[in-house]
C-alpha positions, 0 to 999 in steps of 0.5 A, spaced: 751 740 675 749 743 682 755 744 687 754 741 694 752 746 699 760 747 702 762 747 695 758 753 694 760 756 700 767 755 698 766 758 692 763 764 695 768 765 700 774 765 695 771 770 691 769 775 697 776 774 702 780 780 701 787 778 697 791 782 703 790 776 708 795 771 705 795 765 701 788 763 701 787 755 702 780 751 703 778 744 703 771 742 702 768 735 704 761 733 705 760 736 712 764 742 711 769 747 709 776 749 712 779 755 710 786 757 712 792 762 710 799 759 708 801 753 704 796 748 701 800 742 704 800 744 711 793 746 713 794 751 719 791 748 726 788 755 727 783 756 721 776 757 720 770 752 718 763 752 717 761 745 718 755 741 720 754 739 727 751 734 731 745 736 736 748 732 741 754 736 741 750 742 743 748 745 749 740 744 748 735 739 750 732 740 743 732 734 739 734 734 732 728 735 727 728 730 722 731 732 715 734 739 718 741 740 721 745 745 725 751 749 722 757 751 726 761 757 723 767 761 725 774 760 728 777 753 731 784 752 734 786 745 734 793 744 736 795 738 740 798 743 745 792 745 749 796 752 751 797 753 744 789 753 743 788 758 749 793 762 746 790 762 739 783 763 742 786 769 746 788 772 739 781 771 736 777 774 742 781 780 742 779 780 735 772 779 737 773 786 741 775 790 736 770 787 731 764 787 736 759 790 731 761 785 725 761 779 730 756 781 735 753 776 741 752 770 736 760 769 736 761 765 743 768 763 745 770 756 749 771 749 748 770 746 741 764 742 740 766 735 741 773 736 743 775 739 750 782 740 748 780 744 742 778 752 742 773 756 738 770 762 737 764 761 733 756 760 732 751 755 731 745 756 726 740 751 728 734 748 725 736 749 718 733 746 711 737 743 706 734 746 700 734 753 704 734 759 699 741 763 699 744 758 705 750 757 701 751 765 701 749 766 708 754 761 711 759 764 706 758 771 708 758 770 715 764 765 715 768 771 711 766 776 717 770 771 722 776 771 717 776 778 716 775 780 723 780 774 726 785 773 721 789 779 721 791 777 729 793 770 728 800 771 726 804 766 723 803 760 728 801 754 725 
């Protein structure tokens, strides 16, 4: 049985994430993977995701090519209180400065794609093919870059 793309990504991320970052948790669905550290029954509002993102949420005039898609990879702050989102983004941005060589220029901080109150530090890979070789490994590796760079700076907020 072949695993779905994000199930594959989740398996690779689980294997690559260092044990010292906390209690690893993940949820996969057809369109993405969410990773957080803490109790399984209480997903954190500040977490990491790799997910398919609609082109309409992107700052591009490029139409979505038929049979292709875009994936967003990175850190999300999805608190109900916008000030908490700003605080979480500030911690993530500080981590980006210390991990500049790892995250590079691809990591963009700002409004969440599709929700003005949430925040993100992430990147978008566009024009991907569903059967692209090694896509799951590449997405997982990049998500682990974000996890290793940012998670130590998040603290206990949830």
